[in-house]
Residue, then its C-alpha position, 0 to 999 in steps of 0.5 A: m318656771q314650774n315644772s310641769f311633770e311635778t308629781q301628784p300624790s297618788p291614791l296610795d299616798e292619800l291612802f297611807s296619809a289618812l291610815e297614819e291619821h287614824i293611827t295617830e288618833l287611835r294611839k292618843r285615845i288608848l293612851i288617854a283611857a289607859a292613863g285614866f285606867i292606871t290612875a283609877v286602879v292606883l287610886c282604888l289600891f288605897f281603897s282595896e280593902p274595904i273594896m275587897d270585903f264589899l267583894c266578899r260579901p256573898i261568902g260572908g266577908l273577907k274573914s271566910l277566905t283562906a289564903i295557902e299561898i304567900t303571894e295569893n293575898v297580893s294577886a287578889v288585891f290587884d285583881v279587885a283593883m283592876l276591876a274597880g278601877f275598870i268600873l272607875s274609868f269606864p265613863l272616860i273609856a267610853y267617851e274615848a271610844f266614842a270620840f275615835i268613831l266620831p270624825g268619820l260620822k256625819t253631823e246627824e250620826k255624832a248626835v246619835l252616838f253622843r246622846f247614848l254615852p250615859p245609857v252605855i255606862l248605865f247599862f254596864l252599871a246595871g250588869i255589875c249590880f245584877a252580877f253581884f246582887i243576883v248571880l253571885p248569891a246563887a251561884i256560891p252556895f252551889l259551888t262551895s257545897f257541891m257533893g256535900i264536900k267542904t270548901e275552903i274559899r281561896p282569895s285567889d280563886y274567889i277574887s278571880f271567878s267574881t271579878n271575871l263574872i262581873f266584868w263580863i256580865g257588865i259587857v254584855f249587858e251592853m247589847p240593847v244599847i250598841i244595837f239600838i246605836a247600830a240601828r240608828l246608823h242603818l247597820v242592822r235591821s230589827a227584822q233581821l234580828l228578829k228572824n235570827w232569834r233562835q241563833a240569838v238563843v244558842v248564842c245567849a246559852v253558850l255566852a251563859m256557860l262560858i261566863t258562869p263556870t258552873v254546870d248547874p243549870v239553875n245557875m246558868l239560867l239565871l244568866m241566860v234568861p236575862l241575856i234573851a230578854l236583853y236581845f229582844l229588848s234590843i230587837l225593840g229597840a232596834k225598832l223604835a231606832e228605825r221609826k226615829s230614823 
């Protein structure tokens, strides 16, 4: 005879079970993304010299660098391989991030999310191109000729500076796509974004100051103006998203 006093799973047990499933899924997605990133980094190490030479074009190529420490050339190579590996594996990383979010969404929300995977990649690449072809060529002459002091450009300094700049500008260029997706999922409203535009301008100024390590207002404006433009583009995108909802 079945025991009538058999205990049923408590809400707390169900919560821990669901949490365990989410953690397992998150670990799986992180491992796949990490494996793709590491593979891309190793691949880029084999092509590190042409990649570094291309990255050094704003200063005249590799011949313009002067190393004063034994290990800094090696460190610079790994920094370049990390950035190139991230760019190469970014589509996989973005896909795994989307795939982790999808199970908790409705069918129509999943369609919205996957439809905007290509724009997420394209906006990231657009940010990288903007950083390399516009911001770097404008910032380097100011930094290397400040106060008329001759600057010997070290591999560790230049590579660290340029890779950080390229990476973070690529990330902030995701703003319009992310806000569009959030608006389609009813997480933000265009009216709310427009109402807070003054605070957004201040945030853009702070981001420009942090990402561009120079006190020159011209170089800061080169980044700040596109950031503000991206914010207002995001408001327009949110408005369009609301109409489609």
